[in-house]
C-alpha positions in Angstrom: 130.1 83.3 83.0 127.2 84.8 81.0 125.0 84.7 84.0 127.6 86.6 86.1 127.9 89.3 83.5 124.1 89.6 83.3 123.9 89.8 87.0 126.6 92.6 87.1 124.7 94.5 84.4 121.5 94.1 86.4 123.2 95.4 89.6 124.5 98.5 87.7 121.3 99.3 85.9 119.0 99.2 88.9 120.7 102.0 90.8 120.9 104.1 87.6 117.2 103.7 87.0 116.5 104.8 90.6 118.8 107.8 90.3 117.2 108.8 87.0 113.7 108.7 88.5 114.8 110.5 91.6 116.5 113.2 89.5 113.4 113.7 87.4 111.2 114.0 90.5 113.6 116.6 92.0 113.5 118.5 88.7 109.7 118.5 88.6 107.9 120.1 91.5 104.6 118.3 91.9 101.7 120.5 93.1 100.3 119.7 96.6 96.9 118.2 96.8 94.1 120.5 97.9 91.3 118.0 98.2 89.7 115.2 96.1 89.4 117.6 93.2 92.6 119.4 92.3 91.8 121.7 89.5 95.2 123.2 88.8 94.2 124.0 85.2 91.0 125.8 86.1 88.6 123.8 84.0 85.8 123.6 86.6 83.8 126.3 88.3 83.8 126.5 92.1 80.3 125.0 92.2 81.4 122.1 90.0 84.4 121.4 92.2 82.1 121.4 95.2 79.7 119.0 93.6 82.5 116.6 92.5 84.1 116.8 96.0 80.7 115.9 97.6 80.2 112.9 95.2 83.7 111.6 95.9 83.5 112.2 99.7 80.2 110.4 99.9 81.7 107.5 97.9 84.7 107.3 100.1 82.5 107.4 103.2 80.5 104.5 101.8 83.3 102.3 100.5 86.6 103.5 101.9 87.9 103.8 98.4 89.8 107.0 97.5 89.6 109.0 94.3 91.4 112.1 93.2 90.7 114.2 90.1 93.6 116.2 89.0 93.8 118.7 86.2 97.2 120.1 85.1 98.5 122.3 82.3 102.0 121.0 82.1 104.2 118.0 83.2 107.3 119.9 84.1 110.5 118.1 83.0 108.7 114.9 82.1 108.4 113.9 78.5 105.7 111.2 79.1 102.3 112.2 80.5 101.5 108.7 81.7 104.7 108.5 83.8 104.1 112.0 85.2 100.6 111.0 86.1 101.7 107.8 87.8 104.5 109.5 89.7 102.2 112.3 90.9 99.6 109.8 92.1 102.3 107.8 93.8 103.8 110.9 95.5 100.4 111.9 96.8 99.7 108.4 98.1 96.1 108.2 96.9 94.3 105.4 98.7 94.8 103.6 102.0 98.3 102.2 102.2 97.2 98.9 103.7 94.5 98.4 101.0 96.2 100.1 98.1 92.7 101.2 97.0 93.3 104.5 95.4 92.4 105.8 91.9 93.4 109.0 90.2 92.1 110.7 87.1 94.7 113.0 85.7 93.9 115.1 82.7 95.1 118.2 80.9 92.9 120.3 78.6 96.1 122.1 77.3 98.0 118.9 76.6 94.9 117.0 75.5 95.8 114.0 77.6 94.1 111.8 80.2 95.1 108.9 82.4 93.4 106.9 85.0 95.8 105.3 87.6 94.7 102.5 89.9 96.2 101.0 93.0 97.0 97.3 93.1 94.0 96.7 95.4 91.8 98.7 93.0 92.9 96.7 89.9 91.0 93.6 91.3 87.7 95.4 90.4 88.7 98.3 88.0 90.6 96.9 85.1 92.7 98.8 82.5 90.0 97.9 79.9 87.3 99.4 82.1 89.4 102.6 82.5 90.0 102.8 78.8 86.2 102.4 78.2 85.5 105.3 80.6 88.0 107.4 78.8 86.8 106.6 75.3 83.1 106.6 76.0 82.6 109.4 78.6 85.6 111.6 79.0 86.8 112.1 75.4 83.4 112.7 73.8 82.5 115.3 76.5 85.9 116.9 76.5 85.8 117.4 72.8 82.7 119.5 73.3 84.3 121.4 76.2 82.1 119.6 78.8 84.8 118.7 81.3 82.5 118.7 84.3 79.9 116.6 82.6 82.4 114.0 81.3 84.1 113.8 84.7 80.8 113.5 86.7 79.3 110.9 84.3 82.5 108.8 84.4 82.7 109.0 88.2 79.1 107.9 88.6 79.8 104.9 86.4 83.0 104.2 88.3 81.1 104.3 91.6 78.6 101.7 90.4 81.3 99.3 89.3 83.5 99.8 92.4 81.0 99.4 95.2 
């Protein structure tokens, strides 16, 4: 009897979870991607965007792995930056679907938040611990000094070496 009740609760909760996520996505309008570097917050100069775009393009041409850098100044109706970042990355479909080899770096100067999201195929090489080390050792120290380009470029170069 207990298992039947648990099963019924499970059947009721799954659709509710889906509806809640779907409603949240409908309430929040995600920006459309404009390239590998999507500077919606305006933290990079045009020249810096071009340099980062070239680095990422060359890396993708060499490895097939896709990376998106996204800066945002708000998370719409979301209350959790990590969930917003994950949903945005998922909506954009970063990486090849058959390889699930995408990685996104989402950060906000305004919100003082950063997150690195990895596809399942990426996680075989780039672990959560590695991403946390990139954030703590390269992004945060540079961001504290207002060096968003330097922190992003340095972290990307280290990421490229690890993910070849």
